[in-house]
N, C-alpha and C positions, 0 to 999 in steps of 0.2 A: 329649496326649489318649489315651484307651484305648478299645478296641472292646468290644461286648457279647459275652460268652462263654456258650454253651449248655452247661449241665451236667445229668447224669442225677439223678433224685430219690433222695436218700439220707436216711432218717429219722435224726434226731439227738436225743439226750436233752439238752435244754437246761435251764439253772437254772430258767426260768420253768415248764417242763412238770413238773419235779420238785416245785416248790413247789405247783402245782395238785394233784398226786397226794397230797401230804402233807396238804394242807388238807381235801380231800374225805374222806380216810381218817379224819382226826381228827373230823370232823363225824359220820361214820357210827358211829364207836365211841361218840361222845358220845350219839347217839340210842339206840343199843342199851343203853348203860348206864342211861339214863333209863327206858327201857321195862322193863328188868330190875328197877329199884328201885321204880318207881311203877305198874307195870302200865299204862303209858300207852296201849298199843294197845287195851286193854279200854275205857278211858275214851273214846278216839276212836270206837271202834265203837259204844259206848253213845250217844255224842253224835250220831253219824250215824244210828243207829237211831231215836233219839227225833225227829230233824228230818226224816228221809226217809220215815219210815214204811215202810221197805223193808229187806230183808235185806242186810247188808254183810258181805262176806267179809274174812277177816284180811289177804288180799293187798292190799286197798285201802289199808290202813295202810302197808304196805310200799311200795306205789306212791306214796303221798304223800311218803313219806320220800325215795324216789328222785327224784321230781319236784323236791322242795326242793333236794336236792343238785345236780341238774342246773341248776336256776335259779341256785343259788349259783355254780356253775362258769361259767355263761354271763356272769353279772355280772363275775366276775373276768377272763374273757377279753376282755370288752368294754372294761373299764378298761385292760387291757394293750395291746389293739389301738389304743386312742386314743393312748396314749403312743407306740406305735411309729409311728403315722401322723404325729404331731407331730414326732417326731425325723426321720422321712423327709422331711417338708416342709422342716425346717430344713437338712437335708443337701442337698436339691436346690437350695434358695436359695443356700446357700454355694457349692455347685458351679457354679451359674449365674454367681454373682458372680466366682468365680475364673476362669471361662471368659471373661467379659467383660474382666476385668483382663488376662488373657493376650493376648486379641485386641488390646487397646489397646497393650500392650507391643510386640507384633509389628507393629502398624500403624506404629509409629515406629522400627522397626528395619529394618536392611538385610538381615536374615536371614529367609528364607521357610521355614516349617515345613510338612512334608507327610508323609502316609502313603499307601502304594499297595500293590496286590497284588504278590506276589513275582515274577510273570512279567514285569513291566515293560512290558507292552503294553496292559493295561487302563488305564482312567482312574484318577485318584487317588481314594482314599477320602476324604481330607481335604487341604486346602491353605489356608494362612492368607490372610486378606483383604489383607494388604499386598502380595500379588503384583500387585495392580492399580496401586499406586503405583510399584512397581519396574519391572514389565515392561509395564504398560498393559492386561493382560488381566483378564477377570473370573474369580473362582475357579471358577465353573461351567464355564468353557472347558476346564479341565484334567480334568474328569470324563469328557470324551470320550475314547474309546479312541485311543491313539497320538498324542494332540494335542501333547504336549510333544516327541515325536520329530520332529514336522512343523516345529517352530520351531528345531530344532537347526541349527547351521552345517553345510553339507555336508561340510566337512573334518573335523568332529568326530563326525558321525553314523556314520561307518564303524566306529568303535570301540565302538558301543553294545553289541553282543553280547558282546564280550570283557569289557566292564565288568560286565555281569550275571553272566557266568561267574565272574569274580574275586570278586564279592560272595558267590556261593554257596559258593565255596571258603574265603574268609577270614572271612565273617560281617560284615565292614565294608569300606568302600572310600572313597577320596577322589580327586577329579579336578577338572579345570578344563575348561570348554567354553564355547562361545558360543551364545547364543540371540538370535533376532530380536525386538527390541522391537516393540510394536504400531505405532510410528511408522516402522518400517522400518530403524532403526539396529541395530547389533549390540552386545550386552552380554556382558561376560565374567562367568561364574558359577563360584564355588567350591562344589562339591557334596561333601557328607559324609553317608554313609548307613550304616545297620546293618540286618541281616536278623533279624527276630523269628521264633522258632520256637514251636510249641505243646509240650504235655507229651510228646507222642510224638516230638518232634524234627522234625516236618514244617515246611516253609516257610510261615509264616503271613502275614507282611506285611513291607514295607520301610518304615522310618522314617528320615527324613533332613532336611537343611537345605540351602538355596541361599543363598549370600552374593554380593551384587553387588560385584565387584572391578574394574569397568571403569576407574575413576579410577586405581587402583593399577597396572593393566596399562599404561594410557597413560603414567603417570609412569615406569614401568619402561622403556617404549619410548623416552620422551624422554631418560631417563638413558643408555640404550644409544646413542641417536643422538648425544647430547652427547659421550659417551666416544669414539665413532667420529670425530666432528668433531675433538675434541681430539687424537686420535691422528694423524688426517690432517694437521691444522694443525701439530702438532709436527714431523711429517716434512717438510711442504711449506715451512714458513717458514725464512727465513734467520736469524731471531731465536732467541736462546737462551731457552727456557722452563724455569723452575725452580720447585721447591717446597721450601722450607727450613724444617725443624723447628727453631725457635729455642731450644727447650729442650735438644735433644740436639746441635745444631749439625751435624746430618746432613740432607742433602737429596737431591732427585732433579732431574735435568736431562735434557732431550731430547738427541738425538744431536748437535745443532748445537753444544752446549757443547764437544764434543770435535772433531768434524769441521771446524767453522768455524775453529777456532784451531790445527788440526794435531795435536791430542792423540789418543792411542789411546783407544778406547771402554772404559769401565769396566763391570764386571759390574753388570747391572741399572741402569746409569746412576746409580749412587750416588756422590755427591761430598760432601766435608766443607767446612765453612766455612774451615778452615785452608788447604785446597787452593786455594780462591778467593783468600783474603787474600794468600797467597804470590805470586800473580801480579798483584796490584795494583802500579802504578808506585810506586816508593819515595817519590817526591815527593808522592804523592796518597793514600797508604795511610792516614795519620793522619786526613786530612780526611774521607775517605769513611767510615771506621769510626766516627769521631766523629759524623758526620751521622746515621748509623743509630742510634747511641746516643741522640742528641738527639731523634730522631723517636719512639723508643720511650719515652723518659722523659716526653715530652709526650703520649704515647698518640695520636699521629697515625695516621690510617687509611692514609695513603699516604706514599710516600717516592720521591724520584727525584733523580738527580744524574748528572753526566758525569765519566768518569775514563778513564785509559788502562789497558788489560788486556794482559798479555803473551801473545804467541803462542808456539807450540812452538819456532819458529825464533829466538826472542829479540826479535823486533820487537814493537811495541806497537800495539794497535788502539784507536781512540777509541770509547768505549762510552757509550750512554745507557741507564741502568738505572732501571727503574720497577717498583714493586711495591705490593701491598696487604698490610697487616699486620693480623692478628687477635690478640686478647688473651684470657687466661684470666679467670675471675671475680675472681681476686685482683689483676688488673691487670698481670700479667707477660705479656710478648709470647709468643705461642704459635706462630704460623705466618706465613711470609712467602712469597707467591706473586707472581712477576713475570716480566719479560722483560729481556733484554740485547740492545740493538740496536747493530749495528756501524755507526758513523757515519764510518768512515775515508774512504770514497769521497765522502760528503757534505762532510766537512771539506776534503778535497782540492779538490772542486769549488767550495766556498765561497772558498777561498784564490784559486783561479783567477778566480772571479767578482769578488773584491775587486780583484785586479790589473786585470781587464778593465774594471771600473767606473772605477777610477782613470784608466786610459787613455782610456775613453770620456768621462769628465768633462774631462780635458785637451783631448781633441779637440773636445768640445762648447764648452768655453770658447774655444778657438781660433776655432771657427766663429762663436760669438757675438761675439767681438771683431772678427772679420772683417766680420760683418754690420753691427755698430755702426759700424765705420770706413767701410765701404762706404756705409752710409746717410748718414753725415756728409759723406763726400766727394761723393756724388751730390747731396745736398740743398743743399750750400753753393753750387755753381755754379747750381743751379736757382733758388735764392733770388735770385741776382743777375739771372738771365735774366728771371724773372717780374716781379721788382720794377722793373727798368729798363724792361721792356716796358710795364708799367702807366703808369709816369711818362711814357714817350715817347708813349703813346697820348693823353695829356692835352695834349700840345703841338700846335701848328698843323702838321698833316700833310696831304699830298695823299691822295686816295681810294686810290690804288694803295699808298702807304706804309701806310695804316691796314689795308688788306687783308692785306698781307704780315705786318705786326706782329700782327694778330689770329691769323693762322695760327701764328706763333711762340708766342704766348701759349697758344693752344689745344693745340698739341703739347706744350708744357712742362707744362701742367696734366694732360694725358693721361698723360705720362710719370710725373709725380708720383703720380697715382692708381694706376698700375701698380706703382710701387715700394711704395706703402703697402699694397696688397693682398698683394703677395708677402711683405713683411716681416710683416704681421699673420698671414698664413697660416702662415708658418714658425714664428712664436711659438705659434700654436695647436697645430700638429703636434708641437712640442717640449714642450707642456704648460707653457710659461712665460708664458702670457698672464695678467697679474695684474689683479686688481680691487681697488679701494679704496673703502671705504664712508665717504663724507663727507656732511655735510648740504648740501642745495641746495634752491633754490626752483624748482619745476617751471615755474611761469608766467614766471619770469625766464629760465630756461635755454632753453626751447623757442623763443621768438622769436629769441633771439640765435643759436641753432643754425641757424635757417632763413633767416637774412638773405642769405647768399651764394646759397642756392638760390632765394630770391625774385628775385634779379637774373636768374638763368637763366630762370625762369618768365616774367618780364616781357619778356625778349628774344623769347620765343615767343608773347607775348600770351595767356598762360594765366592763369586765375584760380588763385591759390595761397592756400589757406585753412587756417588752423589753428584748431581748435575744442577747447576744454577744458571739459568739463562742470563746472558750478558745485559739484557735490558731490565733485569730485576733490580729495583733500588736497594741499596745496601744499608743506608742509615735509617733505621726504623725506630719507632717508639711504640712499645708494647710490652707484654709480659713474656720475656724470653724464656723464663723457666717453664711456664705452662706450655709454650710452643715446644720446648725440649721434651716435656712429658708426653705430648701428643706423638711427636716423631718417634720417641723411644718405644712407646706402646705399639705403634703400627709397624715400625721397622723390626722391633723385637719379635712380634708375631710372624712377620714375613720370614725372618731367619729361622724361627722355631719350626715353621711348617714347610720349609724348603730343604730338601735333601741334596739337590744338585742344581746347578745352573747359576742364577744370579738374583740379587736383590738390588733394585734401583730406586733411588729417591730423586725426584725431579722437582724443581721449583720454577714456576712460570708466573708471568704477570697477567692477571685477568683484566685489571683496569688500574691505571695510574693517573692521578691528577697532581696538581702542585703540592697539595697538603696531605694526600691520602693515597694508599695503595691497597688493592685487594689482590692477594697472592693465591695461586693455585698450586697445591702440593699433591704430588702423586707418589705413592709407595707401591711399587710393583714387585712381584716375585714370580718364580717358576715352580712354585710348590704344589701342594695337593689340591688347591682350589676349593671352592665352596659350591655346593649344589645350588641350582637356581632357585629352588623353592625355599631355601634357607636364607637367602640374601636379605629378605625383609625383616628377619628376626635377630640377626647377629649383633645389632646394637642394643638389644634388650638386656637388662641386668640379669645376671645369673644364668645367662644363656650362651651356648656354644653351638656351632653348626652341627656338630655330631657329639653326642654324649661320650662317645668312646675316646674323643680327642683329649678330654680332661684326664683320662687315665693314662694315655700315651704321652701327652705333651705337658700335662699339668695346667694350672690356672684356676681362677675363681669364677670366670665368666663375667667379671666386672670391668676388665680392661677396656673393651670397646664401648661399654656404657659410659664409663668415665670419660673416655676420649670424645664421644659424641657430645657430652655435656660441656666439656671444655671448649670444643669447637664452637658450639652455640654461644657460649659466653664471650667468644672472640668475634661475634657477629658473622659467623660463617656457617657453612653447611657441610655435611660429610655423607659420602655414599660409596658403594663398593660395586665393582664389576668383576665377575669371575665366571669361570667354567671349570667344572670339576675335572681334576687331574691336569689342568692346563694353566694353573697359576691364578693369581688374583691381583687386582689393582684397587687400592684404596685412595680415594680422592677427597680432599677437603680444601675449603677456602677459609681464609682468615683476613680480617681487616686490620691495617696498621696505619698509624700516622707517619708521615715523613718529616724528618728533622732537617729543614733546609739550612739551618745555621751552622751545621757541622759538615766538614769535608770528610771524605773517606779516611778512616783511621789509618788505613795502609794502602794509600794510593800507589799506583804503578805507573812509572814513566815508560812510555813506549819508544823513546828515542834509541836506546841501546838494543831494542828487540827488532826494530824494523829491518825487514829483508833478510833476517838470519834464517838459515836453513836448519830444519829440525826433522829427524827421522824418528817416527813413533813405531816402536816394536811392541805390538800388543795384539793378542789373539782374540780378545773380547771385543766384539763389534761395538757395543754401547760405549765402552770406555774409550775406544779408538775414535769414535765420532765426536765424543765430548771433548777430548784433548785437541782434536783437529779444529773444532769450532772455536775453542777458547784461544788457541795460539794464533789462528788466523784473525781473530778479533783484534789482537795486538800486533797485526801486520807482519807476522812471521810466515815464512814459506814452509809448508809441511808436506811430508810424504809418509806413507804408512805401510808396514808389512806385518804379516801375522806369524812369522816363525823366525828362528835364529839363522837358518841357512839363507833365506831371502834377505835378511838384515845385512849380513856380511857381504853378500854379493852387491847389494845396493850401495853400501858404503865404499866398496872397492871401485865400483863403476863411477861413482861420483868423483872420487879422487883422480881417477885417470882422465875424466872429462873436465878437470879443473873447476869443479862445482862441489867441492867437498862440503860435508855437513858440519855445521858448528856444534851441534848438540844431538845426542841420542837420548830419548826417553824410553827406558827399558823395563819390561816386565820380567819377572824371574821365571814364572811357569809358562813355557812355550811348547807347542806341539812339535813333534819330531825329536831327533836325537840331540839337537843343540839347544840347551836351555839358556836362560839369561846369564848365568855365571859364565858359561862358555863364551857367549858373545862378548861380555865385558872383558874377560881375560884375553881373548883374541885381539880386541881393539887396543888394549894396553900394551900388548907384546908386539904388535905390528907397527913398524916404524912409519908407514904411510898413514895409519889410522890413529896413532897414539895421541895426536893433538886434539882429537874429538872429545868434547866433554860428555859425561854420562850422568844422568839422573835416573835413579831407580824408583819406579812407581809400581807397587805390587800389593797383593793381598797379604803377603807374609807379615807376621807380627813377631817373628822369632829374632831374638838377640843374636843368635849364631849367624843368621843371614846378614845382619848388619855388620857383624864383625868380619865376616868373609869378604864383603865388599870393601870394608875399611882397609883390610890388608892390601887390597889392590889400589888403594888411594881414592876410592869412591865413597865419599861421606854424605852425599846428598841422597838420602833414602827416605821415601815417603810411602807410608802404609795407607791403603785405601780404607775409607774415603779420605782424600787429602784436602787440605786448605788451599784453595785456588791462589790466594794472595801469597802464601808461603812458597808455593811452587814457583810462581812467577818471580818472587823475590830471589829464590835460589838461582833461577835462570839468569836473572840480571847480574847477580854476584859472579856467577861463573863466566858469563860473557864479558863482563867488565874486567874481571881478573885476567882473562886472556888478553884483553886490550891493554892492560897495564904492562903485562909481560912483553908485549910487542911495542911498548912506548906510547900507548894511547892515554887518554884522559882517565883518571881514576875516580871520577866523580861518584861512580856507583859502586865503589869497592866496599862500602859499608852497608849497601842497601839490601834489605830482605832478610828476614829471620830464617834460620835453618836449624835443623835438629843435628846436634853434634854429639860426639862420644862423651860418655860420662866423665872421662878424664879431663875434659876441657870445661866442665860445668863450673859456673861461678860459685864461689863459696859465700853463701848468704848467711847472715846472722839472724836467726828466727827465734822469737819468743813464743813458747807454747804455754798458754794459760789453760790448765786443765786440772780438775780436782780428783778425777778418778784415776787410781794408780794403774789399772790395766790399760786405760786409754793413753795414759802418759807413756807407758812402756811401748805400746804398739806404735804410737806416733813418733816417739823418739827413735825407735829402731828404723822405721820407714825413712824418716828424714835424714838420719845419720848415714844410712846406706847410700843416699843420694849425694853425700858430700856436704850437707848443710851443717852449720854450727848452730846447735839448738840449746836454748836455756829454758828451764821449767819454772812456772809460777803456779802455785796450788790454788790460788783464788784471785778475785779481782783486785784486791788491795795490793797483793804482791806484784801483780802485773803492772799496776800504775807506778809503784815504786821502782820496778825494774826499768821502765821506760824513762823515768826521771834520771836514773843513774847512768844508763847506757843508751847507745844509739843502735836501733835494730832496723834491719832491712824490711822485716815483715812480722806481723803478730797474728798467731792463730789463737782465737779467743772463744773458749766454750761459753755459752750463754747462761748456763745454769751452774753457779758455783756458790759456795758459802761465803759469808762475810760481805762480799760485793759481787753481784752477778756481772756477766759479760757486757750487758747493755750499759750499766752504770760506769763500769771501768772504761769502756770505749768513749763515753761522753766526757769523762775526766781527762783522758788522754788527748782528746780533740781540743778541750778547753785550754790545756796548758801548752799546747803546741804553738810555737812561734810561727807567724805567717811567712817569714823569710826562709824557713827551713823546708827541705823537701818533705812531701807528704809521706806518712808511714802507712802503707797498706795494712788493713786489718781484715782478716777473714773470720767470719763467725762460724762456729761449729755447734750445731744443734741437733738433738735427738727428738725434739718436739715437732711432730709433723702436722700440727694444727694451726689454724687461724693466723694467717699472715706472717709466717716466720721471716720470710725474706724482707718484707716491708719493715718489720720491727728492727731487723738488723741494719737496714739502710737508714732508717730514721735515727738510729742511735749514733750513726757516723761510720758504720762499717762499710767496706768497699764491696764485699761479696759474702756469700755464706755457702756452707756445704752441709748436707744432711748426713748424720751418722747412720750406719757405719761408713767411715770414710773410704771412698774408692781412691786407690793410690794414683791412678791415671788422672782422675779429675782433680785431685789435690795438686799434683805436680803441674798440670796444665794451668790451673788457676794461679799458682804461685808464679809461674813463668810469665803469664799475662800481666798480672798486677805489678810485678817487679819491673817489667819492661816499661810500664806506664809511668813509673816514678818510684825511686827508692831513697831512703834516708841516708844511706851510706854510699861510699865509693863502690863502684861496681867491680869488686874483686881486686882492685889495684891497691893492695895493702902497703906497697912501698911508697906510694905518693903521700905527701904530708896531708894529714886529715884536715887541716885548716883550709887547704885549697878548695875542698868540696864545699865549705861554708861560704867561700867567696863567689865561686862560679860553678854551676852544674853543667859542665861541658857535655857529659854523656847524655844528660836529659835534653839539652839543646840539640844535640846530634840526632837523638831518636825523634824528637818533635819535628825536626825539619827533614825527616826521611833519610838521614844518613848522608846527605849531600853536602860536601865541603864547599861547593860552589854557591849553594843557597845560603850557607852560613856566612860566607864572605860577603855576599850581596846584602844580607841583613845587617852585618856589622858595619858596612859602609854607610847604609841608611841611618843606622844608629849614630854614627859619628857626625852625620850631617844634622840630625835632629837635636842632639843633646846640648852642644855649645850655646845655641840661642836660648834654650830653656835656662841654662845656668846663668847667662847674662841677665835674663828677666828676673831670675831669683835674686841676684845681687841688687838690682834696682828696687825690688820689692822690699828687701831688707833696709835699704837706705831710706825708703819712704815709709818704713814701719807699717806696711800694708799687710796685715795678718791674713786677710781673706785671699789676697793675691798669692801669698806664700803658700797657703793651704792648697789652692787649686793647681799651682805649678808643681808642687811636690806630689799631688795626686796623679797628675799626668806623667810625671817623671817616674813614679813608682810603677805605673803600668808598663812603661817601656822597659824598665829594669827587670821586672818579672818576666816579660816576654823573652829577654835575653838570658834568663836564669842567673842573674847577678844578685846573689842572696845578701851579701854583706851590705852592698850599696842600697838594696831595697829596704833593709832594716833601718838604715840611717834616714832614708827618705820618709819612711813611715813614722819614725820618731819625730822628725821635724814637722810633719803634717799634724801630728797630735799636739805638739807644743804650740803650733800656730793657732789652734783653736783655743788655747789658754793664754795667748798673747805673751808667751814667755820668750821675749826677743833675745835676751842675753844667752839663755841656754841654746836657742837655735843658732845663734852666731857662732858658738863654740863648736857646734856639730858640722857647720857648713864646710870648713876645710877638709874634714874627714870624709864627707860625702864625695867631694871632687876627687880625693885621693883614691877612694875605693872604686870609683868609676874608671879611672885611669888604669888601676891595677887589674880590674876585671877585663878591660879591653886587651891588655897585654897578655893575660892568661889565655884568652880565646885565640889570639894570634899565635902564641907559642904552640898551643895544641894543634892548630891547623898546619903549622910547619912540621911538627913531629909526627904527624899521622901518615 
């Protein structure tokens, strides 16, 4: 921009003025010439005289001529001024447009343009509008005197007068200073200005620009700080920092490159690649250089390796070298910046750690072996003590003898519990507690786990209730044994600290997805409770809520600590809720996988149960509610009473109203004068009520109670906590039996396992492999008393030979025996077992409570394992479960020809299909439809000598035969499949007729069994 300048008036002869003068002169000459030639003035005067009738002087004519000339001049000037005005307007418009364009450019620029008086104290004459965007102030603010000095940083304002002085001397000046932004922050400004003088050389004004350089200043400060940090880091670190120019092979390194390895410092710390290469260990030089070459050939951004680097004294240091590589546009490596870390101390420490680890492992192994041997040595005599004590207590003894023996038994069990806690805790502390994920049925495992605890609860007259919500999935995958351990710890404590009332175990679903379930377990009691201030410490090791409880109730203080750790390893949490003297509730969650490929192992059909009427005679509210909920889930109609008197009245009323009850679920202990025995006896003796079926569900574990009900013809006796599936199975059997007696369908006659008297127990042939004489005697006595046929093998080799000679229903295999241990013996038995024969269940017996006992047993081929000392109830329960799942012998039917069992496993087929004859008939009909087309295809394959086709047909055929438990036919199909792989057509052809014959005979055997059942 320019300022308006005042100039003195000076006349100038312009081309326009000269043109006007020439034009007027030419017109004057022309007029004078006309007058001279024509006497024009006389004519004008004459005309004027004739029209005016007055005298006209000659000067009038000349006046006219002058007026004409002046008019002509005026017209010329008017035309000129119009052109000048138009040009001036166009110039102003162009100037205005240029000014707007300049302002627009400045508004988007970081440069502020200004003009100001030369004294520097007055306000600006002009400042561009972008000052508002850059500094936040309005342009008018800077017109105030000394405004811009007021926003200067105090440190920069002191040089203001020297700046003005230099400007006057030099005519121009550049500097940097800080000004305060309107928001209060400081901005760095680069100022460049010039001094404008007038014609006389006087100071006229200052013209300059301000450029915002705040970001540049901050970047410079950051770079400066970064350089300082780098310098400090290079001096402080023990690592070598280097910068290598890969084009010149010359680089820079910090002082550590020399000091750290004992070399004298170089000028400017300059080193060459050759200097570094010479100091690489000869054995590693080629590898390291080649690895760098490989990295650059592949244009990798980073490179690292380990090598040995020579110190000044000739020794070698272990180096970890890491760097970043940059490249030129043509792809050649340009620069390499990195660090060299001395790993010598770390390498030495690593070697020491390896040696220490080896020693620690040797020590840990020795300790583990010691614990295993100690466990075995302690548990073996305990097995004899507890086993013999149990058997002695069943003999005729005096009261004093029983008292002493019960003390022996209690002390032995306490000692066993202490050993288990200590060994489990040692495994947890050592991090060697192992978990195995195997499929299991929750509703099968829970009642079996709680049977022993049920006896303890019964002895204290406590109600012991197990409730599993119906929406809880049954087929889980997890460590069932660890879950049992948690439940036994919590429920055992609940029984221990409860003198009256009840102990309840509930299982609920917290969250269930397609593949996973988180279950919520609650163990509640009505015992002594826990003070609120002790709740936070009860899960600590060696801690109990009250020190006096250890004297009264016993225990190590490890049980809850172990339980907490087990829950955490199952991806769950545990907590307690309690009020002193009002009982406790222990909650824990655990995560399990769901096995969708398996159906419920003991599914219950609701067809026979629908609309059946059941009377529940139970005084315990929790048990009554659980039974009611369970039975209603299976569409049964339930009513409940709490005493014997009301039960008999309700039964009688229902008969009179022709709505009699089909079933009574009866507790023994009832309030009032009429107990459960009285109710059962009245029902059996009353003609109106005698047709009502009775199932006993009670806390009693007494054999005498079972026998008393058995004398009345009531054999369905369940001790709490009961197996829901067993109870429903018994209900099905009883209701279907009643249906058969009245001419109904007997489909469910075989459904549901039940506990029967010992006189009807199956006679199983059991092989006991045990080297300890005491354990042999104890187990032999226990099993013989249960009616089992027991054979003894003193070591693994004898066990293998015995299985080769005879067919056993089950094998009890000790895992630690001379000559051949139980694991090896089991593997040999599994290897020699023919696939078409029924599976022989093997139960491992181990006194070693360490490191994955169960998994080792399962891996060797065992079906389950029991920890010594053997609990009789657990042993019998395991034998019953495994035998039901599959036995190698006929199920007690000694009269039947043994060879029949090798042709068809009818009992196994019956158990597999839920005991339903109708389902077996359906499967047999489907089998008859499927097999003939396969046999026809097999004939064509033989004719075409297509070995691959024969192999696949026999494979599919074998699968169907195994499903129907047709063992002999399966054997032949398997043999043909093997021969097909060898292209042995003649041998296969000889076996084909036998295969068809075995299939026909198997079908006939199944049909005969269906008719005779």
